SERO-4910 file (N, C-alpha, C, O; in steps of 0.05 Angstrom, whole numbers):
BEGIN
 pado doro    nc1    nc2    nc3   cac1   cac2   cac3    cc1    cc2    cc3    oc1    oc2    oc3
  Met    A   1968   3987   2401   1974   3983   2429   1957   3960   2440   1932   3959   2435
  Thr    A   1969   3941   2455   1955   3919   2466   1946   3925   2494   1961   3936   2511
  Ile    A   1921   3919   2500   1909   3924   2526   1907   3898   2541   1896   3878   2530
  Thr    A   1917   3897   2565   1915   3873   2582   1889   3873   2597   1884   3891   2613
  Ala    A   1872   3854   2592   1846   3851   2606   1849   3829   2626   1844   3806   2620
  Gln    A   1856   3836   2650   1860   3817   2671   1834   3815   2688   1826   3834   2701
  Ile    A   1821   3792   2687   1795   3788   2700   1794   3762   2716   1810   3744   2711
  Gln    A   1775   3761   2734   1769   3736   2747   1754   3718   2727   1740   3729   2709
  Pro    A   1758   3692   2728   1746   3674   2708   1716   3670   2711   1707   3647   2716
  Thr    A   1701   3691   2710   1672   3689   2712   1658   3704   2689   1670   3722   2677
  Phe    A   1634   3697   2684   1619   3711   2663   1615   3740   2670   1617   3757   2652
  Glu    A   1609   3746   2695   1604   3774   2703   1628   3791   2699   1626   3814   2689
  Ala    A   1652   3781   2706   1677   3796   2702   1683   3800   2672   1691   3822   2664
  Trp    A   1679   3778   2656   1684   3781   2628   1665   3801   2615   1673   3817   2599
  Arg    A   1639   3799   2622   1619   3817   2610   1625   3846   2616   1623   3863   2599
  Ser    A   1633   3852   2641   1639   3879   2649   1663   3890   2633   1662   3913   2623
  Lys    A   1684   3874   2630   1708   3883   2616   1702   3885   2586   1711   3904   2573
  Ala    A   1688   3865   2575   1682   3865   2547   1665   3889   2539   1669   3901   2518
  Arg    A   1646   3896   2557   1629   3919   2551   1646   3945   2551   1641   3963   2534
  Glu    A   1664   3947   2569   1682   3970   2569   1699   3972   2544   1701   3993   2532
  Leu    A   1711   3949   2536   1727   3949   2512   1711   3955   2487   1720   3969   2469
  Leu    A   1687   3944   2486   1670   3947   2462   1661   3976   2459   1660   3987   2437
  Arg    A   1654   3989   2481   1645   4017   2480   1667   4035   2470   1662   4056   2458
  His    A   1692   4027   2474   1715   4043   2463   1725   4033   2436   1745   4043   2426
  Gly    A   1711   4013   2425   1718   4004   2398   1744   3989   2397   1757   3989   2376
  Val    A   1753   3976   2418   1778   3962   2418   1776   3936   2402   1758   3920   2407
  Ala    A   1794   3933   2383   1793   3909   2365   1803   3884   2381   1819   3886   2399
  Pro    A   1792   3861   2374   1800   3836   2389   1829   3830   2388   1840   3820   2408
  Glu    A   1843   3837   2366   1871   3831   2364   1888   3849   2382   1912   3845   2386
  Asn    A   1875   3870   2394   1890   3888   2411   1884   3883   2441   1891   3899   2458
  Val    A   1872   3860   2447   1866   3853   2474   1880   3827   2482   1879   3807   2468
  Asp    A   1893   3828   2505   1906   3804   2516   1890   3797   2542   1893   3809   2562
  Trp    A   1874   3775   2540   1857   3767   2562   1874   3750   2581   1887   3731   2573
  Val    A   1873   3757   2607   1889   3743   2627   1871   3734   2650   1855   3750   2661
  Asp    A   1874   3709   2658   1859   3698   2681   1872   3708   2707   1894   3698   2713
  Ala    A   1859   3725   2722   1871   3736   2746   1874   3716   2768   1892   3719   2785
  Ser    A   1858   3695   2768   1861   3674   2788   1886   3658   2785   1895   3645   2804
  Gln    A   1898   3659   2761   1923   3644   2756   1948   3661   2757   1969   3651   2764
  Thr    A   1945   3687   2752   1969   3704   2749   1968   3730   2766   1984   3747   2762
  Ala    A   1948   3732   2784   1945   3757   2799   1970   3765   2814   1976   3788   2817
  Ser    A   1984   3745   2824   2008   3751   2840   2032   3758   2824   2052   3768   2834
  Leu    A   2031   3753   2798   2054   3757   2780   2050   3781   2761   2070   3793   2752
  Leu    A   2025   3788   2755   2020   3809   2735   2001   3830   2746   1979   3823   2755
  Ala    A   2009   3854   2746   1993   3876   2756   1974   3885   2734   1980   3884   2710
  Glu    A   1951   3894   2742   1931   3904   2723   1941   3930   2710   1949   3948   2724
  Glu    A   1941   3931   2683   1950   3955   2669   1928   3975   2668   1904   3968   2665
  Pro    A   1934   4001   2671   1913   4021   2669   1902   4021   2641   1916   4018   2621
  Ser    A   1875   4025   2639   1862   4025   2613   1867   4051   2599   1859   4073   2609
  Cys    A   1879   4050   2575   1885   4074   2559   1871   4070   2532   1880   4054   2516
  Tyr    A   1850   4085   2528   1836   4082   2503   1840   4107   2485   1843   4129   2495
  Gln    A   1841   4102   2459   1846   4124   2441   1821   4135   2429   1821   4154   2413
  Thr    A   1798   4124   2437   1772   4134   2426   1753   4140   2449   1756   4129   2471
  Thr    A   1734   4157   2444   1714   4163   2464   1693   4140   2465   1689   4127   2445
  Pro    A   1681   4136   2488   1662   4113   2490   1637   4117   2473   1627   4139   2469
  Asn    A   1627   4095   2463   1603   4094   2446   1582   4080   2462   1584   4055   2467
  Ala    A   1561   4094   2470   1540   4083   2487   1518   4069   2471   1499   4059   2483
  Ser    A   1520   4068   2445   1498   4058   2428   1501   4028   2421   1484   4017   2407
  Val    A   1522   4014   2430   1526   3986   2424   1506   3969   2438   1503   3971   2463
  Lys    A   1491   3952   2423   1471   3935   2435   1479   3906   2430   1487   3898   2408
  Val    A   1476   3890   2451   1484   3862   2449   1459   3844   2451   1444   3847   2470
  Pro    A   1455   3825   2432   1432   3807   2433   1431   3790   2458   1452   3781   2468
  Ala    A   1408   3785   2468   1404   3769   2492   1414   3740   2487   1425   3727   2505
  Asp    A   1410   3730   2462   1419   3703   2456   1450   3700   2459   1460   3679   2467
  Phe    A   1464   3721   2452   1493   3720   2455   1501   3719   2484   1519   3704   2492
  Leu    A   1487   3734   2501   1494   3734   2530   1489   3707   2542   1504   3698   2559
  Arg    A   1468   3693   2534   1463   3666   2544   1485   3647   2535   1494   3631   2551
  Leu    A   1494   3650   2510   1516   3634   2500   1541   3640   2516   1556   3622   2524
  Ala    A   1547   3666   2520   1571   3674   2534   1572   3664   2562   1594   3657   2572
  Ala    A   1549   3663   2576   1549   3653   2604   1559   3624   2605   1574   3618   2624
  Asn    A   1551   3608   2586   1561   3580   2586   1590   3578   2577   1606   3563   2589
  Val    A   1597   3594   2557   1625   3593   2547   1645   3602   2569   1666   3590   2572
  Cys    A   1638   3622   2584   1656   3632   2605   1659   3611   2628   1679   3612   2642
  Ala    A   1640   3593   2631   1643   3572   2651   1662   3550   2643   1670   3534   2659
  His    A   1669   3549   2617   1689   3530   2608   1716   3537   2619   1720   3558   2631
  Thr    A   1736   3520   2615   1763   3525   2626   1784   3528   2604   1808   3531   2611
  Asp    A   1776   3527   2579   1796   3531   2557   1806   3560   2559   1790   3579   2560
  Glu    A   1832   3563   2558   1844   3590   2562   1838   3608   2538   1842   3632   2540
  Arg    A   1828   3597   2516   1822   3614   2493   1794   3626   2494   1787   3642   2477
  Arg    A   1778   3618   2513   1749   3625   2512   1743   3654   2513   1726   3664   2498
  Phe    A   1758   3670   2530   1752   3698   2532   1760   3713   2506   1746   3731   2497
  Asp    A   1782   3705   2494   1791   3717   2469   1772   3712   2446   1764   3731   2433
  Ile    A   1764   3687   2442   1746   3680   2420   1719   3692   2425   1706   3701   2406
  Leu    A   1710   3692   2449   1683   3703   2456   1682   3733   2450   1662   3743   2440
  Tyr    A   1704   3747   2457   1704   3776   2452   1705   3781   2421   1693   3800   2411
  Arg    A   1721   3765   2407   1722   3768   2378   1694   3764   2366   1686   3778   2347
  Leu    A   1680   3744   2376   1653   3739   2366   1635   3763   2372   1619   3771   2355
  Leu    A   1637   3774   2396   1621   3797   2404   1627   3821   2386   1609   3835   2378
  His    A   1652   3826   2381   1661   3849   2365   1650   3846   2336   1641   3865   2325
  Arg    A   1652   3822   2325   1641   3817   2298   1611   3821   2297   1601   3832   2278
  Leu    A   1598   3812   2318   1569   3813   2319   1558   3842   2321   1536   3848   2311
  Thr    A   1573   3859   2334   1563   3886   2339   1578   3906   2321   1567   3915   2300
  Ile    A   1602   3914   2328   1616   3934   2312   1622   3924   2284   1622   3940   2265
  Gly    A   1627   3898   2281   1633   3887   2255   1609   3885   2237   1613   3880   2213
  Gly    A   1586   3888   2247   1562   3888   2231   1552   3860   2222   1534   3859   2205
  Glu    A   1563   3839   2233   1554   3812   2225   1530   3804   2242   1533   3786   2260
  Lys    A   1508   3816   2238   1484   3813   2255   1472   3785   2255   1459   3777   2274
  His    A   1477   3770   2233   1466   3743   2231   1485   3721   2240   1482   3698   2234
  Leu    A   1506   3729   2254   1528   3711   2262   1517   3688   2280   1527   3666   2278
  Leu    A   1499   3694   2298   1489   3674   2316   1474   3651   2302   1472   3630   2313
  Ser    A   1464   3656   2278   1450   3636   2263   1468   3622   2243   1458   3610   2224
  Met    A   1494   3625   2246   1513   3613   2228   1531   3593   2243   1554   3600   2249
  Pro    A   1521   3569   2249   1537   3550   2265   1562   3540   2251   1580   3529   2264
  Ser    A   1564   3544   2225   1588   3535   2211   1611   3555   2213   1634   3548   2207
  Asp    A   1605   3579   2223   1627   3599   2227   1646   3587   2248   1638   3575   2267
  Arg    A   1672   3592   2244   1692   3580   2261   1689   3588   2290   1690   3571   2308
  Asp    A   1685   3614   2295   1682   3623   2323   1656   3613   2335   1656   3605   2359
  Met    A   1635   3613   2320   1609   3603   2330   1611   3573   2336   1601   3564   2356
  His    A   1624   3559   2318   1626   3529   2321   1641   3523   2347   1633   3506   2363
  Gln    A   1663   3538   2352   1678   3533   2377   1663   3541   2402   1663   3526   2421
  Cys    A   1650   3564   2402   1635   3572   2425   1611   3554   2430   1604   3548   2453
  Asn    A   1598   3545   2409   1575   3526   2413   1585   3500   2425   1571   3488   2441
  Ala    A   1609   3491   2416   1620   3466   2427   1626   3469   2457   1620   3451   2473
  Trp    A   1637   3492   2464   1643   3497   2493   1617   3498   2509   1615   3487   2530
  Ala    A   1597   3512   2498   1571   3515   2512   1558   3488   2516   1546   3483   2537
  Arg    A   1559   3470   2496   1547   3444   2498   1561   3427   2520   1548   3413   2535
  Ala    A   1587   3429   2521   1602   3415   2541   1595   3424   2569   1592   3408   2588
  Val    A   1592   3450   2572   1584   3462   2598   1556   3453   2605   1550   3446   2628
  Ser    A   1537   3453   2586   1510   3445   2591   1509   3415   2600   1493   3408   2618
  Arg    A   1525   3398   2588   1526   3370   2596   1536   3368   2625   1526   3352   2640
  Asp    A   1556   3384   2631   1567   3384   2659   1546   3393   2679   1545   3382   2701
  Ile    A   1530   3413   2672   1509   3422   2689   1489   3400   2694   1480   3395   2716
  His    A   1482   3386   2672   1463   3364   2674   1473   3342   2693   1458   3331   2709
  Lys    A   1499   3336   2691   1511   3316   2709   1511   3325   2737   1507   3309   2756
  Met    A   1515   3350   2742   1515   3361   2769   1487   3358   2781   1484   3351   2804
  His    A   1467   3365   2765   1439   3363   2774   1433   3333   2782   1418   3328   2801
  Ala    A   1444   3315   2767   1437   3287   2771   1453   3273   2793   1443   3255   2806
  Phe    A   1478   3282   2797   1496   3267   2815   1504   3280   2841   1520   3270   2855
  Val    A   1493   3303   2847   1498   3315   2873   1483   3298   2894   1459   3292   2891
  Arg    A   1497   3291   2916   1485   3275   2937   1488   3289   2964   1510   3292   2974
  Phe    A   1466   3299   2975   1467   3314   3000   1469   3295   3023   1458   3273   3023
  Arg    A   1484   3304   3044   1486   3289   3069   1477   3307   3092   1485   3330   3094
  Leu    A   1461   3295   3110   1451   3310   3133   1474   3315   3153   1488   3296   3161
  Val    A   1478   3340   3160   1499   3347   3179   1489   3360   3205   1505   3363   3224
  Gly    A   1464   3367   3206   1454   3380   3230   1426   3391   3227   1413   3387   3207
  Leu    A   1418   3405   3248   1391   3417   3249   1393   3445   3260   1406   3449   3280
  Asn    A   1381   3464   3245   1381   3492   3255   1360   3494   3277   1336   3494   3271
  Glu    A   1368   3496   3301   1350   3496   3324   1331   3520   3324   1309   3519   3335
  Ser    A   1340   3542   3311   1323   3567   3312   1299   3565   3294   1278   3576   3300
  Asn    A   1301   3550   3272   1278   3548   3254   1270   3519   3247   1250   3514   3233
  Gly    A   1285   3499   3258   1277   3471   3254   1284   3460   3227   1275   3438   3220
  Arg    A   1299   3475   3211   1306   3465   3184   1330   3448   3184   1350   3454   3198
  Glu    A   1329   3425   3170   1352   3407   3168   1373   3420   3151   1367   3434   3132
  Gln    A   1398   3414   3157   1421   3425   3143   1436   3403   3128   1443   3382   3141
  Phe    A   1440   3406   3103   1453   3386   3086   1477   3398   3072   1478   3422   3066
  Val    A   1497   3381   3067   1521   3388   3052   1527   3367   3031   1524   3343   3036
  Ala    A   1536   3376   3008   1544   3357   2986   1571   3366   2975   1578   3389   2974
  Trp    A   1586   3346   2966   1611   3351   2953   1608   3342   2924   1598   3320   2918
  Phe    A   1618   3359   2905   1616   3352   2877   1641   3363   2863   1651   3384   2870
  Glu    A   1650   3348   2842   1674   3356   2827   1666   3360   2798   1670   3341   2782
  Pro    A   1656   3383   2790   1649   3388   2762   1674   3390   2745   1695   3396   2755
  Glu    A   1670   3386   2719   1692   3389   2701   1698   3418   2695   1721   3426   2689
  Tyr    A   1677   3435   2696   1680   3463   2690   1669   3481   2713   1661   3470   2733
  Arg    A   1670   3506   2709   1662   3525   2731   1632   3530   2729   1624   3552   2720
  Ile    A   1616   3511   2737   1588   3512   2732   1571   3517   2757   1546   3517   2755
  Thr    A   1583   3521   2780   1568   3523   2805   1546   3545   2803   1523   3539   2811
  Arg    A   1552   3568   2793   1533   3590   2792   1510   3583   2772   1487   3591   2777
  Leu    A   1517   3570   2751   1496   3563   2731   1478   3540   2741   1455   3540   2734
  Ala    A   1489   3522   2757   1473   3499   2766   1457   3505   2791   1438   3491   2797
  Ala    A   1465   3525   2806   1453   3530   2833   1422   3535   2832   1409   3525   2850
  Pro    A   1411   3551   2813   1382   3556   2813   1365   3530   2813   1343   3530   2825
  Phe    A   1375   3509   2800   1360   3484   2800   1357   3473   2829   1335   3465   2837
  Phe    A   1378   3474   2845   1377   3464   2872   1361   3483   2890   1347   3474   2909
  Glu    A   1362   3509   2884   1346   3528   2899   1316   3522   2897   1302   3523   2917
  Lys    A   1307   3515   2873   1279   3509   2869   1271   3481   2880   1250   3478   2892
  Arg    A   1289   3462   2876   1282   3434   2883   1284   3429   2913   1268   3413   2924
  Phe    A   1303   3442   2926   1307   3437   2955   1303   3463   2971   1320   3470   2988
  Ala    A   1282   3477   2965   1277   3503   2977   1270   3500   3007   1274   3519   3022
  Ser    A   1261   3477   3016   1252   3474   3043   1274   3466   3063   1268   3462   3087
  Met    A   1298   3463   3053   1320   3455   3071   1344   3473   3067   1347   3484   3045
  Asp    A   1360   3475   3087   1385   3490   3085   1407   3471   3073   1410   3449   3083
  Trp    A   1421   3481   3053   1441   3463   3041   1465   3479   3031   1463   3503   3026
  Ser    A   1487   3465   3028   1511   3476   3016   1522   3456   2996   1522   3432   3002
  Ile    A   1532   3465   2974   1546   3448   2955   1575   3458   2953   1580   3481   2946
  Leu    A   1593   3441   2959   1622   3448   2959   1635   3437   2933   1631   3413   2927
  Thr    A   1650   3453   2920   1665   3445   2896   1693   3457   2898   1697   3475   2913
  Pro    A   1712   3447   2882   1739   3459   2883   1741   3488   2874   1758   3503   2884
  Asp    A   1723   3497   2857   1724   3524   2846   1706   3544   2860   1714   3567   2863
  Ala    A   1683   3535   2869   1664   3553   2882   1645   3537   2899   1640   3513   2893
  Cys    A   1634   3549   2920   1614   3536   2937   1589   3554   2938   1591   3578   2934
  Val    A   1566   3541   2942   1541   3556   2944   1525   3545   2967   1524   3521   2972
  Ser    A   1511   3563   2981   1494   3556   3003   1466   3568   3000   1464   3590   2988
  Trp    A   1446   3555   3010   1419   3564   3009   1408   3563   3038   1409   3542   3051
  Asp    A   1397   3585   3048   1386   3587   3075   1356   3590   3076   1345   3597   3096
  Gly    A   1343   3585   3053   1314   3588   3052   1305   3615   3041   1282   3619   3035
  Glu    A   1324   3633   3038   1318   3660   3028   1335   3669   3005   1325   3681   2986
  Lys    A   1361   3662   3006   1379   3671   2984   1402   3652   2981   1409   3636   2999
  Leu    A   1414   3653   2957   1438   3638   2951   1462   3654   2958   1463   3678   2953
  Thr    A   1482   3641   2970   1507   3655   2977   1530   3639   2965   1532   3615   2969
  Phe    A   1547   3653   2950   1569   3640   2936   1595   3646   2951   1599   3669   2961
  Met    A   1612   3627   2953   1638   3629   2967   1660   3616   2951   1654   3601   2932
  Pro    A   1685   3621   2958   1707   3608   2944   1707   3578   2947   1693   3567   2965
  Gly    A   1720   3564   2929   1721   3535   2930   1735   3523   2954   1749   3538   2968
  Met    A   1730   3498   2959   1742   3484   2982   1754   3458   2973   1752   3450   2949
  Ser    A   1767   3444   2991   1780   3418   2984   1761   3395   2992   1741   3399   3006
  Arg    A   1767   3372   2982   1751   3348   2987   1749   3342   3017   1730   3331   3026
  His    A   1770   3349   3032   1771   3343   3060   1750   3359   3076   1743   3351   3099
  Asp    A   1739   3380   3064   1719   3396   3078   1691   3384   3075   1672   3393   3088
  Ala    A   1688   3365   3058   1662   3352   3053   1656   3332   3075   1674   3321   3087
  Pro    A   1630   3328   3081   1622   3309   3102   1627   3280   3093   1628   3274   3070
  Ser    A   1631   3263   3113   1634   3234   3107   1606   3221   3105   1586   3235   3106
  Ala    A   1606   3195   3101   1581   3181   3096   1562   3183   3120   1571   3185   3143
  Asp    A   1536   3182   3114   1516   3182   3135   1494   3162   3128   1496   3148   3109
  Ala    A   1473   3162   3145   1451   3143   3141   1437   3147   3114   1426   3128   3103
  His    A   1438   3171   3103   1424   3176   3077   1438   3161   3055   1425   3155   3034
  Asp    A   1463   3154   3058   1477   3138   3037   1464   3111   3034   1461   3101   3012
  Asp    A   1455   3099   3057   1441   3073   3055   1415   3076   3041   1406   3057   3027
  Leu    A   1401   3099   3044   1376   3103   3030   1380   3105   3000   1365   3094   2985
  Trp    A   1402   3118   2992   1409   3120   2964   1414   3092   2952   1405   3085   2930
  Arg    A   1429   3076   2967   1435   3049   2958   1410   3031   2956   1406   3016   2937
  Thr    A   1392   3034   2976   1367   3019   2975   1350   3027   2951   1339   3010   2938
  Tyr    A   1349   3053   2947   1333   3063   2924   1345   3054   2898   1330   3044   2880
  Tyr    A   1371   3056   2894   1384   3048   2869   1380   3018   2865   1376   3009   2842
  Arg    A   1382   3002   2886   1379   2973   2883   1350   2966   2875   1346   2947   2860
  Ser    A   1331   2982   2884   1303   2976   2878   1296   2983   2849   1278   2971   2837
  Ile    A   1310   3003   2837   1303   3011   2810   1322   2997   2789   1317   3000   2765
  Phe    A   1342   2983   2798   1360   2970   2780   1346   2946   2767   1337   2928   2781
  Asn    A   1345   2946   2740   1331   2925   2725   1352   2909   2710   1362   2918   2690
  Pro    A   1359   2885   2720   1380   2869   2707   1373   2861   2679   1390   2855   2662
  Ala    A   1346   2859   2672   1338   2851   2646   1343   2872   2625   1344   2866   2601
  Arg    A   1347   2897   2634   1352   2919   2615   1380   2930   2618   1385   2953   2610
  Leu    A   1398   2914   2629   1425   2924   2634   1441   2928   2609   1444   2909   2592
  Lys    A   1452   2952   2605   1470   2958   2583   1493   2974   2596   1491   2998   2601
  Val    A   1515   2960   2601   1537   2971   2617   1548   2996   2603   1553   3016   2617
  Gln    A   1553   2995   2577   1565   3018   2564   1547   3042   2565   1556   3065   2568
  Ala    A   1521   3038   2561   1502   3060   2562   1500   3072   2590   1498   3096   2593
  Met    A   1502   3054   2610   1501   3063   2638   1525   3080   2644   1523   3101   2657
  Gln    A   1549   3071   2635   1573   3086   2640   1574   3112   2625   1587   3131   2633
  Ser    A   1560   3113   2602   1558   3138   2587   1542   3159   2602   1549   3182   2603
  Glu    A   1520   3149   2614   1502   3168   2629   1513   3173   2657   1509   3195   2668
  Met    A   1528   3154   2668   1539   3157   2695   1569   3151   2693   1578   3130   2701
  Pro    A   1585   3170   2682   1614   3165   2678   1627   3157   2705   1620   3167   2726
  Met    A   1647   3140   2703   1660   3129   2727   1675   3151   2743   1680   3146   2767
  Lys    A   1681   3174   2731   1694   3195   2746   1677   3206   2768   1687   3218   2787
  Tyr    A   1650   3201   2766   1632   3211   2787   1627   3190   2809   1617   3196   2830
  Trp    A   1635   3165   2804   1628   3143   2822   1639   3147   2850   1627   3139   2870
  Lys    A   1663   3159   2852   1675   3161   2879   1659   3178   2898   1663   3175   2923
  Asn    A   1641   3195   2888   1625   3211   2905   1596   3203   2906   1579   3217   2917
  Leu    A   1589   3180   2894   1562   3170   2894   1559   3146   2913   1573   3126   2909
  Pro    A   1542   3148   2933   1539   3126   2952   1530   3100   2939   1538   3078   2947
  Glu    A   1513   3102   2918   1503   3078   2905   1524   3065   2887   1521   3042   2879
  Ala    A   1546   3079   2882   1567   3067   2864   1580   3043   2877   1591   3026   2863
  Thr    A   1579   3041   2904   1592   3018   2917   1578   2991   2912   1590   2970   2916
  Ile    A   1553   2993   2902   1539   2967   2897   1536   2961   2868   1524   2941   2860
  Ile    A   1545   2979   2850   1541   2976   2821   1554   2950   2811   1542   2935   2797
  His    A   1579   2945   2819   1594   2922   2809   1579   2896   2818   1577   2877   2802
  Asp    A   1569   2896   2843   1555   2872   2852   1529   2868   2837   1522   2845   2830
  Leu    A   1515   2890   2831   1490   2888   2816   1495   2878   2788   1480   2862   2777
  Ile    A   1516   2888   2775   1523   2879   2748   1531   2849   2749   1522   2833   2732
  Gly    A   1547   2841   2769   1556   2814   2771   1533   2794   2775   1535   2771   2766
  Ser    A   1513   2802   2789   1491   2784   2796   1467   2787   2776   1446   2774   2780
  Ser    A   1470   2804   2756   1448   2810   2738   1438   2785   2723   1414   2780   2720
  Glu    A   1457   2769   2713   1450   2745   2697   1434   2726   2714   1414   2715   2705
  Lys    A   1442   2721   2738   1428   2703   2756   1400   2714   2763   1381   2698   2764
  Arg    A   1398   2740   2767   1372   2752   2773   1353   2750   2750   1329   2746   2753
  Val    A   1364   2753   2725   1347   2751   2701   1336   2722   2699   1312   2718   2692
  Cys    A   1353   2703   2704   1344   2675   2702   1323   2669   2723   1303   2655   2718
  Thr    A   1326   2681   2747   1306   2677   2767   1279   2690   2759   1258   2679   2764
  Met    A   1281   2713   2747   1257   2727   2738   1242   2711   2717   1217   2709   2717
  Ile    A   1257   2698   2698   1245   2682   2677   1232   2657   2689   1210   2649   2680
  Ala    A   1245   2645   2709   1235   2621   2720   1211   2625   2739   1197   2606   2746
  Thr    A   1207   2650   2748   1186   2655   2767   1159   2656   2753   1155   2671   2733
  Pro    A   1139   2639   2761   1113   2639   2748   1100   2667   2750   1103   2681   2769
  Glu    A   1084   2673   2729   1070   2698   2729   1048   2697   2751   1036   2677   2756
  Arg    A   1044   2720   2763   1023   2722   2783    996   2723   2769    993   2736   2748
  Pro    A    976   2710   2780    949   2711   2768    938   2740   2769    943   2755   2788
  Val    A    923   2747   2748    912   2773   2746    889   2775   2765    871   2759   2766
  Lys    A    890   2796   2782    868   2800   2801    843   2810   2787    845   2826   2769
  Pro    A    820   2801   2796    795   2811   2784    791   2840   2790    800   2851   2810
  Met    A    777   2854   2772    772   2882   2776    754   2886   2800    734   2872   2802
  Pro    A    760   2905   2818    743   2910   2841    714   2917   2832    710   2930   2812
  Asp    A    695   2908   2848    667   2914   2842    661   2942   2852    650   2946   2874
  Asn    A    668   2961   2835    665   2989   2842    650   3003   2820    657   3000   2796
  Ala    A    629   3017   2827    611   3030   2807    627   3049   2789    623   3050   2765
  Tyr    A    644   3065   2801    660   3084   2786    678   3071   2766    681   3079   2743
  Leu    A    692   3049   2776    711   3035   2758    695   3021   2736    705   3019   2713
  Arg    A    671   3010   2742    655   2997   2721    648   3017   2699    648   3011   2675
  Thr    A    641   3042   2707    634   3063   2688    658   3069   2670    655   3071   2645
  Leu    A    682   3071   2681    706   3076   2665    711   3053   2646    718   3058   2623
  His    A    708   3028   2656    712   3005   2639    693   3004   2615    701   2997   2593
  Gln    A    667   3011   2620    647   3012   2599    654   3033   2578    651   3028   2554
  Arg    A    663   3056   2587    670   3077   2568    694   3068   2551    694   3073   2527
  Arg    A    713   3055   2563    737   3046   2548    729   3025   2528    740   3024   2506
  Thr    A    710   3007   2536    701   2986   2518    687   2998   2494    690   2988   2471
  Lys    A    670   3018   2498    655   3030   2476    673   3045   2457    668   3045   2433
  Ser    A    694   3058   2468    711   3073   2450    730   3055   2434    746   3064   2419
***
């Protein structure tokens, strides 16, 4: 008998359902995983009918749960099926060393998905750009909003980074799949929004462009490497992207100017007792 496992496309939903199926010893080939966000209006949840009594002794390694959290954030429709098969093999199947076998077909696929999700999280950490939208008059905290378009469902995985880094301000990150807000005390997750709900440009965009222009080194320009680290699909939401083409176009002229500019004379060391002591120690060593 095939059991339909209709779940929301989140790690928490998959873990809850997988734990239920595993406790009843349901084989992977007898489970049909369905994304409820895609078919909820067309397919009703089937009642769970198990032929075995639950087994409470199944233990799942923590390393697997960390892997599963990333895999579930991917968007490949096979991820829930393969992940449950991997879990079943690891526990009921007795393949306890499966996590240390990257050549295994299921492990190879899940590791590939997890790496892709990790890269996407890294890009979100690097390319989210907050815009000031107001001030909370009750507590004086500035309020910021950012729009980002991740490739996968990574908002929940990426949010703790922003919680730690921007703890002193109120902020929201809007994405098509999920949104997250921080009010100084807790993270709140909400359904996704459209691009039209994101704020337009503000004065902070000029600060980003000024900063990017100041750190741009034309002598070390490698366009392909830059595009690899900053893929063009992110450019439309980056304020500094509007000046990249100009910086690249003027890089050769700027390098020639740098070469032609005479070196500045070295300033003498200040007559400071503490600095003289450090210089003497360095000379002796």
